[in-house]
SERO-4910 file (N, C-alpha, C, O; in steps of 0.05 Angstrom, whole numbers):
BEGIN
 pado doro    nc1    nc2    nc3   cac1   cac2   cac3    cc1    cc2    cc3    oc1    oc2    oc3
  Unk    A    781    445   -645    778    415   -652    771    419   -614    776    441   -604
  Unk    A    759    395   -596    760    394   -572    769    375   -568    764    357   -584
  Unk    A    790    368   -542    812    343   -533    781    323   -534    758    329   -537
  Unk    A    794    300   -530    786    279   -523    774    284   -494    749    284   -492
  Unk    A    784    288   -478    781    297   -452    756    313   -453    739    306   -436
  Unk    A    748    335   -469    737    354   -459    704    339   -476    681    345   -470
  Unk    A    711    323   -493    686    306   -506    679    274   -484    659    261   -486
  Unk    A    694    271   -471    685    252   -450    669    264   -423    646    260   -415
  Unk    A    693    283   -411    673    296   -392    645    315   -409    627    320   -392
  Unk    A    638    326   -434    613    332   -438    590    306   -438    566    304   -431
  Unk    A    607    287   -449    574    262   -451    576    250   -427    561    230   -427
  Unk    A    593    253   -398    588    250   -383    572    264   -362    561    255   -343
  Unk    A    575    294   -373    553    310   -355    530    310   -375    510    315   -362
  Unk    A    525    306   -401    496    295   -411    486    276   -406    463    272   -414
  Unk    A    503    251   -389    482    222   -387    464    229   -364    440    224   -366
  Unk    A    478    248   -330    463    263   -317    436    251   -321    428    227   -320
  Unk    A    423    274   -325    395    277   -329    386    247   -335    363    243   -330
  Unk    A    401    224   -346    377    208   -358    388    182   -333    371    165   -327
  Unk    A    408    180   -323    413    166   -305    400    176   -273    403    160   -255
  Unk    A    387    201   -268    379    207   -247    354    191   -252    350    174   -234
  Unk    A    339    191   -269    311    171   -268    312    151   -261    292    137   -256
  Unk    A    336    142   -257    345    100   -250    351    105   -222    360     85   -211
  Unk    A    347    130   -206    362    131   -185    338    108   -163    314    109   -167
  Unk    A    348     92   -143    337     76   -124    319    100   -107    298     91    -97
  Unk    A    325    129   -104    301    136    -86    284    148    -99    274    169    -91
  Unk    A    278    136   -122    253    151   -134    232    130   -109    240    109    -99
  Unk    A    208    140   -105    187    123    -90    177    106   -100    171     86    -88
  Unk    A    171    110   -129    159     75   -139    174     66   -150    168     47   -164
  Unk    A    205     76   -147    225     48   -166    219     29   -135    215     36   -112
  Unk    A    222    -10   -153    219    -33   -137    235    -31   -108    227    -37    -85
  Unk    A    256    -23   -117    274    -25    -91    265    -16    -72    262    -27    -50
  Unk    A    258     15    -79    248     35    -52    223     29    -42    218     34    -19
  Unk    A    206     17    -58    173     13    -44    189    -14    -33    191    -14     -8
  Unk    A    199    -34    -45    207    -54    -17    212    -46      5    196    -46     24
  Unk    A    238    -35      4    249    -20     27    235     -2     48    243      3     71
  Unk    A    208      9     33    192     23     55    170      4     65    161      9     87
  Unk    A    161    -18     51    146    -40     58    161    -54     81    152    -57    103
  Unk    A    188    -64     73    201    -74     97    209    -62    121    219    -77    136
  Unk    A    208    -32    131    207    -18    148    183    -17    162    181    -15    186
  Unk    A    159    -18    140    124    -12    149    122    -43    170    117    -41    194
  Unk    A    125    -65    159    121    -96    160    145    -93    188    149   -116    196
  Unk    A    157    -79    199    171    -85    222    159    -69    244    154    -77    267
  Unk    A    154    -45    232    138    -30    254    126    -48    267    131    -57    289
  Unk    A     99    -57    245     74    -71    251     87    -94    273     82    -93    297
  Unk    A    105   -113    261    113   -129    270    121   -119    307    109   -128    326
  Unk    A    130   -110    307    146    -93    331    122    -80    357    124    -80    381
  Unk    A    101    -72    342     77    -64    358     62    -96    376     52    -97    398
  Unk    A     67   -116    356     55   -133    361     27   -135    366     22   -153    382
  Unk    A      5   -121    356    -14   -113    356    -32   -142    335    -32   -144    311
  Unk    A    -46   -159    355    -60   -182    339    -92   -176    339   -106   -183    320
  Unk    A    -99   -166    357   -131   -147    363   -132   -118    349   -116   -101    356
  Unk    A   -149   -115    333   -149    -85    324   -174    -84    305   -181   -101    289
  Unk    A   -185    -59    311   -210    -56    288   -203    -35    273   -185    -21    282
  Unk    A   -216    -27    246   -210     -1    220   -235     -5    213   -252    -23    217
  Unk    A   -235     19    199   -251     21    179   -238     19    144   -216     30    142
  Unk    A   -249      6    118   -240      5     93   -260     14     81   -284     11     85
  Unk    A   -245     30     60   -266     41     37   -240     39     11   -215     43     14
  Unk    A   -252     34    -10   -244     24    -28   -253     42    -58   -276     39    -67
  Unk    A   -237     60    -71   -243     72    -88   -239     47   -117   -219     34   -123
  Unk    A   -260     46   -128   -267     28   -143   -286     15   -167   -309     21   -160
  Unk    A   -287      4   -184   -313     -1   -194   -320    -27   -193   -318    -46   -209
  Unk    A   -330    -22   -163   -346    -41   -152   -379    -36   -143   -389    -14   -146
  Unk    A   -392    -57   -131   -412    -48   -117   -405    -36    -99   -382    -37    -89
  Unk    A   -436    -13    -85   -418     -9    -56   -420    -24    -32   -412    -15    -10
  Unk    A   -427    -40    -33   -428    -56     -4   -398    -70    -10   -390    -79     12
  Unk    A   -383    -74    -27   -353    -72    -34   -338    -57    -25   -316    -63    -15
  Unk    A   -349    -33    -28   -329     -6    -31   -320      5    -10   -300     18     -7
  Unk    A   -353     -5     20   -349      1     38   -362     34     32   -374     42     12
  Unk    A   -357     47     52   -340     32     86   -351      9    100   -374      1    104
  Unk    A   -328      0    105   -328    -29    122   -314    -29    149   -290    -25    150
  Unk    A   -329    -31    167   -316    -39    193   -304    -68    200   -316    -89    201
  Unk    A   -289    -65    203   -269   -104    200   -263   -101    227   -258    -78    235
  Unk    A   -261   -120    246   -253   -130    273   -241   -147    268   -249   -165    253
  Unk    A   -214   -147    280   -197   -164    282   -186   -176    310   -179   -161    329
  Unk    A   -184   -206    312   -177   -217    335   -158   -244    335   -165   -265    324
  Unk    A   -134   -242    347   -120   -251    345   -106   -257    316    -90   -276    313
  Unk    A   -114   -243    299    -93   -236    275   -111   -251    249    -99   -256    228
  Unk    A   -141   -258    252   -161   -264    235   -185   -243    242   -194   -237    264
  Unk    A   -191   -235    219   -229   -224    218   -242   -241    231   -241   -266    228
  Unk    A   -259   -226    250   -274   -241    264   -306   -228    255   -326   -241    258
  Unk    A   -306   -202    245   -328   -189    239   -324   -167    216   -303   -154    211
  Unk    A   -345   -166    205   -342   -143    175   -375   -134    186   -396   -146    192
  Unk    A   -365   -103    182   -400   -101    178   -397    -72    153   -377    -58    150
  Unk    A   -418    -68    140   -424    -42    124   -430    -24    140   -452    -22    150
  Unk    A   -406     -7    145   -431     11    158   -450     37    151   -455     54    168
  Unk    A   -455     36    135   -483     62    124   -510     36    133   -532     44    141
  Unk    A   -504     10    130   -536      6    145   -527    -18    166   -545    -35    168
  Unk    A   -510    -21    177   -490    -37    200   -500    -67    184   -499    -83    203
  Unk    A   -505    -77    167   -504   -103    149   -483   -116    166   -465   -104    177
  Unk    A   -486   -141    168   -458   -161    166   -455   -168    140   -472   -172    123
  Unk    A   -425   -169    139   -420   -185    111   -398   -208    122   -386   -206    143
  Unk    A   -398   -225    106   -373   -248    104   -347   -242    118   -334   -223    109
  Unk    A   -337   -255    141   -311   -241    141   -284   -248    108   -260   -242    105
  Unk    A   -298   -257     96   -278   -263     70   -282   -238     52   -271   -237     31
  Unk    A   -300   -214     62   -305   -188     51   -286   -163     55   -291   -141     45
  Unk    A   -261   -169     73   -246   -149     75   -217   -166     80   -216   -189     70
  Unk    A   -194   -155     96   -169   -161     90   -166   -157    122   -182   -146    137
  Unk    A   -135   -174    131   -127   -165    147    -99   -141    145    -88   -139    123
  Unk    A    -89   -125    163    -71   -118    163    -43   -132    139    -31   -120    122
  Unk    A    -41   -159    149    -23   -178    134    -23   -182    112     -5   -181     95
  Unk    A    -57   -191    110    -64   -192     84    -57   -168     67    -41   -170     48
  Unk    A    -68   -147     73    -57   -120     61    -25   -113     52    -20   -103     30
  Unk    A    -10   -118     67     22   -123     68     27   -135     39     41   -126     21
  Unk    A     10   -160     40     19   -178     14      8   -169    -11     22   -173    -31
  Unk    A    -15   -159    -15    -24   -152    -34     -7   -125    -47     -5   -118    -70
  Unk    A      7   -110    -17     37    -89    -38     52   -102    -43     65    -96    -63
  Unk    A     58   -123    -30     88   -134    -35     79   -158    -62     95   -177    -64
  Unk    A     60   -158    -77     50   -170    -98     48   -151   -122     60   -154   -144
  Unk    A     34   -132   -117     35   -110   -129     61    -97   -137     65    -91   -161
  Unk    A     82    -92   -116    102    -81   -118    119   -105   -142    135    -97   -159
  Unk    A    112   -131   -138    128   -140   -160    118   -141   -178    136   -145   -194
  Unk    A     92   -140   -194     82   -140   -219     82   -122   -225     94   -123   -246
  Unk    A     72    -89   -218     64    -64   -233     69    -36   -212     52    -19   -206
  Unk    A    108    -40   -201    106    -25   -181    107      5   -195    115     24   -180
  Unk    A     99     11   -223    102     38   -236     71     48   -224     64     72   -222
  Unk    A     55     25   -217     24     36   -214     11     34   -185    -12     34   -177
  Unk    A     40     31   -168     36     26   -142     47     56   -122     67     70   -127
  Unk    A     24     61    -96     33     81    -84     16     80    -63     -9     75    -64
  Unk    A     36     85    -37     28     65    -19     30     87      2     49    103     -3
  Unk    A     16     91     23     22    110     55     30     94     78     17     74     71
  Unk    A     39     86     97     40     82    120     34     94    142     41    118    144
  Unk    A     21     83    161     20    102    180     38     94    195     48     71    195
  Unk    A     48    123    217     70    133    221     71    115    256     92    105    266
  Unk    A     48    116    267     55    100    290     60     71    285     79     57    292
  Unk    A     36     64    271     37     24    278     44     20    249     48     -4    251
  Unk    A     48     23    229     65     22    197     46      0    186     57    -19    175
  Unk    A     23      0    186     -7    -15    163     -8      4    148    -13     28    153
  Unk    A     -3     -6    126    -16     10    100    -36     25     97    -55     15     86
  Unk    A    -37     49    105    -55     64    104    -77     71     81   -101     77     85
  Unk    A    -61     69     54    -75     82     30    -57     71     11    -35     80      6
  Unk    A    -67     51      0    -61     33    -20    -73     40    -57    -93     29    -67
  Unk    A    -54     59    -70    -65     56   -103    -48     37   -112    -24     33   -108
  Unk    A    -66     24   -127    -48      0   -151    -64     -2   -175    -83     13   -179
  Unk    A    -57    -17   -191    -71    -26   -214    -79      0   -234    -71     23   -228
  Unk    A    -93     -5   -254   -110      8   -269   -135     12   -266   -152     -2   -278
  Unk    A   -143     36   -247   -165     38   -237   -188     41   -257   -210     31   -258
  Unk    A   -172     59   -275   -194     71   -303   -208     43   -321   -227     45   -336
  Unk    A   -192     15   -313   -197     -5   -325   -207    -35   -313   -204    -58   -321
  Unk    A   -221    -23   -291   -225    -39   -263   -204    -57   -262   -211    -79   -271
  Unk    A   -184    -56   -255   -160    -76   -254   -142    -59   -233   -118    -54   -236
  Unk    A   -155    -53   -214   -144    -36   -186   -164    -24   -176   -187    -24   -183
  Unk    A   -146     -6   -148   -161     -1   -129   -146     24   -125   -125     32   -135
  Unk    A   -168     38    -99   -151     53    -76   -167     48    -49   -190     53    -41
  Unk    A   -145     36    -37   -162     33    -17   -152     49     12   -130     60     13
  Unk    A   -169     49     32   -160     76     44   -172     62     74   -195     57     78
  Unk    A   -150     56     94   -152     46    123   -156     75    145   -137     91    145
  Unk    A   -175     80    158   -184    108    173   -199     85    197   -213     64    197
  Unk    A   -188    101    215   -205     94    243   -194     70    254   -209     52    263
  Unk    A   -163     68    254   -150     43    258   -148     42    287   -133     61    294
  Unk    A   -159     24    312   -159     20    336   -144     -3    350   -160    -22    352
  Unk    A   -122     -9    359   -119    -30    374   -122    -41    395   -121    -29    416
  Unk    A   -127    -62    394   -147    -73    421   -166    -82    427   -174    -95    447
  Unk    A   -178    -71    400   -206    -73    403   -220    -96    373   -241    -90    363
  Unk    A   -207   -118    363   -222   -146    357   -246   -155    367   -257   -176    362
  Unk    A   -251   -142    379   -287   -164    390   -312   -145    376   -335   -152    378
***
Protein backbone atom coordinates (compact mmCIF):
# COMPACT_ATOMS: atom_id res chain seq x y z
CA UNK A 1 0.00 0.00 0.00
CA UNK A 2 1.54 3.34 -1.05
CA UNK A 3 2.20 5.89 1.64
CA UNK A 4 0.43 9.25 1.75
CA UNK A 5 3.72 10.97 0.88
CA UNK A 6 4.08 8.77 -2.22
CA UNK A 7 0.50 9.54 -3.35
CA UNK A 8 0.99 13.30 -2.91
CA UNK A 9 4.27 13.20 -4.88
CA UNK A 10 2.66 11.18 -7.67
CA UNK A 11 -0.30 13.57 -7.91
CA UNK A 12 1.99 16.61 -7.93
CA UNK A 13 4.11 15.19 -10.75
CA UNK A 14 1.01 14.20 -12.71
CA UNK A 15 -0.25 17.78 -12.62
CA UNK A 16 2.92 19.28 -14.17
CA UNK A 17 1.95 18.54 -17.82
CA UNK A 18 -1.52 19.92 -17.21
CA UNK A 19 -0.27 23.12 -15.64
CA UNK A 20 2.46 23.71 -18.22
CA UNK A 21 -0.21 24.73 -20.74
CA UNK A 22 -1.11 27.61 -18.43
CA UNK A 23 2.36 29.12 -18.44
CA UNK A 24 2.68 32.85 -19.14
CA UNK A 25 5.66 31.94 -21.34
CA UNK A 26 3.17 30.74 -23.95
CA UNK A 27 3.39 33.39 -26.73
CA UNK A 28 -0.38 33.13 -27.29
CA UNK A 29 -1.28 33.83 -23.66
CA UNK A 30 -2.91 37.23 -23.12
CA UNK A 31 -0.25 38.14 -20.56
CA UNK A 32 2.61 37.37 -22.93
CA UNK A 33 0.90 39.11 -25.86
CA UNK A 34 0.38 42.27 -23.82
CA UNK A 35 3.99 42.13 -22.63
CA UNK A 36 5.27 41.84 -26.22
CA UNK A 37 2.93 44.65 -27.29
CA UNK A 38 4.23 46.90 -24.50
CA UNK A 39 7.87 46.26 -25.44
CA UNK A 40 7.16 46.90 -29.12
CA UNK A 41 5.20 50.10 -28.44
CA UNK A 42 8.00 51.37 -26.23
CA UNK A 43 10.51 50.71 -29.01
CA UNK A 44 8.25 52.53 -31.50
CA UNK A 45 7.78 55.55 -29.20
CA UNK A 46 11.50 55.69 -28.41
CA UNK A 47 12.25 55.88 -32.15
CA UNK A 48 10.13 59.07 -32.30
CA UNK A 49 9.06 58.45 -35.90
CA UNK A 50 6.15 60.67 -36.97
CA UNK A 51 6.77 60.67 -40.75
CA UNK A 52 7.01 57.33 -42.56
CA UNK A 53 5.69 55.24 -45.40
CA UNK A 54 5.05 51.52 -45.82
CA UNK A 55 3.32 48.97 -47.97
CA UNK A 56 0.47 47.02 -46.43
CA UNK A 57 -1.28 43.92 -47.69
CA UNK A 58 -4.26 42.23 -46.10
CA UNK A 59 -5.10 38.58 -46.53
CA UNK A 60 -8.84 38.59 -46.16
CA UNK A 61 -12.07 37.86 -47.99
CA UNK A 62 -12.19 41.40 -49.36
CA UNK A 63 -11.89 43.36 -52.60
CA UNK A 64 -8.42 43.56 -54.14
CA UNK A 65 -8.31 47.33 -53.66
CA UNK A 66 -8.82 46.75 -49.92
CA UNK A 67 -6.39 43.84 -49.71
CA UNK A 68 -3.67 45.82 -51.41
CA UNK A 69 -0.83 46.15 -51.72
CA UNK A 70 -1.37 49.73 -50.58
CA UNK A 71 1.41 52.29 -50.24
CA UNK A 72 0.63 54.40 -47.17
CA UNK A 73 2.25 57.76 -46.40
CA UNK A 74 2.10 59.20 -42.89
CA UNK A 75 3.12 62.70 -41.85
CA UNK A 76 3.09 63.98 -38.28
CA UNK A 77 1.33 60.76 -37.19
CA UNK A 78 -1.60 61.06 -39.63
CA UNK A 79 -2.18 59.40 -42.99
CA UNK A 80 -1.69 61.85 -45.86
CA UNK A 81 -1.87 59.42 -48.77
CA UNK A 82 -2.91 55.90 -49.73
CA UNK A 83 -2.18 54.47 -53.16
CA UNK A 84 -3.21 51.11 -54.58
CA UNK A 85 0.14 49.94 -55.96
CA UNK A 86 -0.91 47.84 -58.97
CA UNK A 87 -2.78 50.73 -60.62
CA UNK A 88 -1.37 53.76 -58.73
CA UNK A 89 -4.98 54.68 -57.94
CA UNK A 90 -5.27 57.13 -55.05
CA UNK A 91 -7.59 55.94 -52.28
CA UNK A 92 -9.18 57.78 -49.35
CA UNK A 93 -6.88 58.16 -46.32
CA UNK A 94 -9.42 56.13 -44.36
CA UNK A 95 -8.44 53.09 -46.47
CA UNK A 96 -5.59 52.18 -44.14
CA UNK A 97 -4.21 52.52 -40.62
CA UNK A 98 -1.24 54.25 -39.00
CA UNK A 99 1.24 52.29 -36.88
CA UNK A 100 -0.52 53.62 -33.77
CA UNK A 101 -3.85 52.30 -35.11
CA UNK A 102 -2.25 48.92 -35.78
CA UNK A 103 -1.09 48.83 -32.15
CA UNK A 104 -4.69 49.61 -31.10
CA UNK A 105 -5.94 46.74 -33.30
CA UNK A 106 -3.47 44.35 -31.65
CA UNK A 107 -4.52 45.53 -28.17
CA UNK A 108 -8.22 45.06 -28.99
CA UNK A 109 -7.67 41.59 -30.47
CA UNK A 110 -5.47 40.56 -27.52
CA UNK A 111 -8.36 41.42 -25.21
CA UNK A 112 -11.15 39.95 -27.36
CA UNK A 113 -9.65 36.81 -28.87
CA UNK A 114 -6.06 36.14 -27.79
CA UNK A 115 -6.08 32.53 -28.99
CA UNK A 116 -6.62 33.73 -32.59
CA UNK A 117 -3.94 36.45 -32.53
CA UNK A 118 -0.37 36.18 -33.82
CA UNK A 119 1.86 39.24 -34.11
CA UNK A 120 5.43 39.69 -35.28
CA UNK A 121 7.06 43.02 -34.44
CA UNK A 122 9.79 44.77 -36.40
CA UNK A 123 13.09 44.31 -34.56
CA UNK A 124 14.42 47.79 -35.34
CA UNK A 125 11.38 50.04 -34.83
CA UNK A 126 8.83 47.88 -33.00
CA UNK A 127 5.85 48.36 -35.34
CA UNK A 128 3.61 45.31 -35.97
CA UNK A 129 5.14 43.80 -39.13
CA UNK A 130 2.61 40.97 -39.32
CA UNK A 131 -0.76 40.59 -37.60
CA UNK A 132 -2.98 37.54 -37.93
CA UNK A 133 -6.27 37.81 -36.09
CA UNK A 134 -9.81 36.50 -35.95
CA UNK A 135 -11.38 33.77 -38.01
CA UNK A 136 -10.25 34.44 -41.55
CA UNK A 137 -12.10 31.40 -42.86
CA UNK A 138 -15.36 32.99 -41.67
CA UNK A 139 -14.52 36.45 -43.04
CA UNK A 140 -14.04 37.68 -39.49
CA UNK A 141 -10.33 38.43 -39.44
CA UNK A 142 -7.28 39.07 -41.58
CA UNK A 143 -3.56 38.71 -42.04
CA UNK A 144 -2.01 42.18 -42.24
CA UNK A 145 1.58 42.47 -43.41
CA UNK A 146 3.71 45.62 -43.39
CA UNK A 147 6.68 45.74 -45.77
CA UNK A 148 8.97 48.39 -47.25
CA UNK A 149 8.78 50.54 -44.12
CA UNK A 150 10.71 53.77 -44.63
CA UNK A 151 11.05 56.30 -41.81
CA UNK A 152 11.12 60.01 -42.60
CA UNK A 153 9.16 59.73 -45.85
CA UNK A 154 5.60 60.69 -45.00
CA UNK A 155 5.14 62.98 -47.94
